[in-house]
DOLUMSE-597013 format. One record per atom (N, C-alpha, C): residue in three letters; x, y, z. Coordinates in steps of 0.02 Angstrom, whole numbers, padded with zeros to 5 digits, always signed. Example, Ala and Ser with C-alpha at 12.3 -4.5 7.8 and 13.67 -1.06 7.14 Angstrom:
ALA+00660-00284+00390/ALA+00615-00225+00390/ALA+00660-00165+00390/SER+00642-00112+00354/SER+00684-00053+00357/SER+00645+00002+00394/
// end
This chain:
MET+00043-00059+00000/MET+00000+00000+00000/MET+00045+00062+00000/ILE+00034+00105-00048/ILE+00071+00168-00053/ILE+00031+00221-00017/LYS+00065+00258+00028/LYS+00032+00311+00066/LYS+00052+00379+00037/ILE+00000+00418+00020/ILE+00009+00483-00010/ILE-00019+00536+00037/LEU+00016+00592+00043/LEU-00009+00648+00083/LEU-00024+00706+00036/ALA-00085+00732+00039/ALA-00104+00792+00002/ALA-00117+00847+00053/ALA-00099+00908+00035/ALA-00108+00963+00082/ALA-00129+01026+00045/CYS-00171+01066+00078/CYS-00191+01131+00052/CYS-00195+01180+00110/GLY-00213+01240+00097/GLY-00214+01292+00148/GLY-00258+01276+00208/ALA-00319+01252+00196/ALA-00364+01237+00251/ALA-00371+01163+00265/GLY-00346+01120+00220/GLY-00351+01048+00229/GLY-00421+01023+00221/VAL-00464+01061+00188/VAL-00534+01043+00185/VAL-00558+01031+00113/ASN-00543+01075+00068/ASN-00572+01071+00002/ASN-00525+01043-00051/SER-00475+01082-00070/SER-00431+01063-00124/SER-00395+00997-00110/SER-00368+00990-00051/SER-00332+00928-00036/SER-00378+00868-00037/HIS-00441+00876-00017/HIS-00488+00820-00019/HIS-00508+00804-00091/GLN-00513+00854-00134/GLN-00526+00841-00205/GLN-00469+00802-00236/ILE-00408+00821-00219/ILE-00349+00786-00245/ILE-00346+00716-00216/LYS-00360+00709-00152/LYS-00361+00642-00120/LYS-00409+00596-00158/SER-00469+00619-00168/SER-00520+00579-00202/SER-00499+00561-00273/ALA-00475+00611-00310/ALA-00455+00600-00379/ALA-00397+00550-00383/LEU-00347+00557-00340/LEU-00290+00512-00341/LEU-00311+00441-00323/GLU-00349+00434-00270/GLU-00370+00366-00250/GLU-00411+00332-00305/ASN-00457+00368-00335/ASN-00499+00339-00388/ASN-00458+00322-00450/GLU-00420+00369-00474/GLU-00383+00359-00536/GLU-00329+00305-00528/LEU-00293+00307-00473/LEU-00239+00259-00464/LEU-00266+00189-00451/LYS-00323+00184-00418/LYS-00355+00119-00410/LYS-00375+00091-00478/ASN-00403+00134-00521/ASN-00420+00113-00589/ASN-00360+00091-00629/ARG-00301+00116-00612/ARG-00239+00097-00646/ARG-00206+00037-00613/GLY-00238+00010-00561/GLY-00212-00051-00531/GLY-00166-00043-00471/TYR-00163+00017-00443/TYR-00119+00029-00386/TYR-00159+00028-00321/GLN-00127+00005-00269/GLN-00156+00008-00202/GLN-00128+00069-00167/VAL-00169+00120-00160/VAL-00147+00182-00128/VAL-00199+00205-00077/THR-00174+00242-00030/THR-00218+00278+00016/THR-00190+00349+00020/CYS-00234+00396+00026/CYS-00213+00466+00026/CYS-00246+00502+00084/ASP-00208+00540+00121/ASP-00234+00582+00175/ASP-00230+00655+00154/ALA-00276+00695+00180/ALA-00278+00766+00164/ALA-00271+00806+00229/VAL-00225+00854+00229/VAL-00211+00893+00289/VAL-00200+00967+00271/MET-00196+01008+00323/MET-00178+01078+00314/MET-00102+01083+00305/ILE-00081+01124+00258/ILE-00010+01130+00243/ILE+00030+01152+00305/LYS+00000+01193+00348/LYS+00036+01218+00407/LYS+00049+01163+00458/ASP+00012+01108+00453/ASP+00020+01053+00502/ASP+00074+01003+00483/ILE+00102+01010+00422/ILE+00152+00962+00400/ILE+00219+00976+00435/ASN+00248+00924+00462/ASN+00315+00929+00490/ASN+00354+00867+00466/GLU+00418+00865+00482/GLU+00460+00810+00459/GLU+00435+00743+00484/ASP+00414+00740+00546/ASP+00390+00676+00573/ASP+00328+00653+00536/MET+00280+00697+00525/MET+00219+00677+00489/MET+00237+00651+00420/LEU+00279+00688+00383/LEU+00295+00669+00315/LEU+00333+00603+00312/SER+00368+00586+00366/SER+00407+00524+00366/SER+00362+00462+00364/HIS+00298+00470+00375/HIS+00251+00413+00374/HIS+00218+00404+00306/TYR+00240+00442+00257/TYR+00210+00439+00190/TYR+00263+00422+00138/ASP+00239+00396+00081/ASP+00284+00377+00027/ASP+00290+00432-00026/ILE+00237+00472-00034/ILE+00234+00524-00085/ILE+00197+00585-00057/PHE+00221+00644-00075/PHE+00188+00706-00054/PHE+00157+00737-00116/ALA+00090+00745-00117/ALA+00054+00776-00172/ALA+00040+00848-00152/GLN+00083+00893-00174/GLN+00074+00964-00156/GLN+00030+00999-00207/ILE-00007+01047-00184/ILE-00050+01086-00228/ILE-00011+01144-00258/ALA+00034+01171-00219/ALA+00077+01225-00243/ALA+00146+01214-00213/ASN+00197+01238-00247/ASN+00265+01230-00223/ASN+00273+01271-00159/THR+00280+01236-00104/THR+00282+01268-00038/THR+00347+01252-00002/ASP+00377+01303+00027/ASP+00437+01292+00068/ASP+00413+01273+00138/LEU+00423+01210+00155/LEU+00402+01185+00221/LEU+00453+01200+00275/GLY+00512+01224+00255/GLY+00563+01240+00304/GLY+00609+01182+00320/PHE+00602+01126+00284/PHE+00645+01068+00293/PHE+00648+01031+00227/ASP+00699+00988+00220/ASP+00707+00949+00159/ASP+00656+00892+00158/ILE+00629+00880+00099/ILE+00581+00826+00090/ILE+00618+00767+00058/HIS+00613+00709+00089/HIS+00652+00651+00068/HIS+00610+00598+00033/ILE+00550+00616+00011/ILE+00507+00572-00027/ILE+00488+00607-00092/PRO+00465+00570-00142/PRO+00446+00603-00204/PRO+00390+00654-00193/VAL+00396+00710-00228/VAL+00346+00763-00224/VAL+00314+00770-00293/VAL+00248+00768-00295/VAL+00211+00775-00357/VAL+00167+00838-00352/ASP+00175+00882-00401/ASP+00133+00942-00403/ASP+00064+00921-00430/ALA+00014+00921-00386/ALA-00051+00894-00404/ALA-00105+00946-00414/GLY-00088+01009-00410/GLY-00137+01062-00416/GLY-00178+01061-00480/ALA-00149+01037-00535/ALA-00184+01037-00599/ALA-00246+00993-00597/ILE-00249+00945-00552/ILE-00308+00902-00545/ILE-00370+00945-00530/LEU-00360+01000-00495/LEU-00416+01042-00474/LEU-00452+01076-00531/TYR-00420+01081-00589/TYR-00451+01113-00647/TYR-00503+01067-00680/ARG-00502+01003-00661/ARG-00549+00953-00687/ARG-00548+00949-00763/ILE-00491+00962-00792/ILE-00482+00956-00864/ILE-00436+00895-00874/PRO-00462+00842-00904/PRO-00422+00780-00911/PRO-00353+00791-00941/ALA-00347+00834-00990/ALA-00282+00845-01021/ALA-00232+00876-00972/MET-00257+00913-00923/MET-00212+00942-00873/MET-00197+00894-00817/ALA-00245+00851-00801/ALA-00236+00803-00746/ALA-00193+00744-00766/GLU-00196+00723-00828/GLU-00159+00664-00850/GLU-00084+00667-00834/PRO-00050+00724-00846/PRO+00021+00727-00828/PRO+00033+00717-00753/VAL-00014+00739-00712/VAL-00008+00730-00640/VAL-00012+00655-00624/TYR-00060+00620-00654/TYR-00067+00549-00642/TYR-00005+00511-00667/GLU+00022+00531-00723/GLU+00083+00499-00750/GLU+00142+00510-00702/HIS+00148+00571-00677/HIS+00202+00586-00630/HIS+00192+00545-00565/MET+00130+00539-00544/MET+00115+00500-00484/MET+00132+00426-00495/GLU+00116+00400-00554/GLU+00134+00330-00570/GLU+00210+00321-00567/ALA+00247+00368-00594/ALA+00320+00363-00591/ALA+00345+00365-00520/ALA+00314+00408-00479/ALA+00333+00411-00408/ALA+00318+00346-00372/ILE+00260+00317-00387/ILE+00241+00252-00357/ILE+00292+00199-00376/LYS+00311+00197-00439/LYS+00360+00147-00461/LYS+00428+00158-00427/SER+00444+00220-00412/SER+00509+00235-00381/SER+00511+00214-00307/VAL+00453+00208-00276/VAL+00449+00188-00206/VAL+00416+00120-00197/SER+00407+00085-00252/SER+00369+00023-00253/SER+00383-00021-00193/LYS+00329-00042-00161/LYS+00335-00083-00101/LYS+00318-00155-00116/
// end
């Protein structure tokens, strides 16, 4: 099971849309993933250490180095398949790089 963390400003709307989209699309592609959605301000090194991939909505300086693959997932929010597909492809590559 691949664990993904999605985060947005409030941890309520955008991150949950990305969570849902990633879980649905990646399941359809044959991957076992789970995704959590949180507020960006709540992320710390310890929290991130429990995840395999970080799906960020915007490039954010968290104040520490990230040691897992980072996928820019904000384009999913536009709900335009042509814009979301590169995100899913990047996510697939990240999954393969951390394959469990």
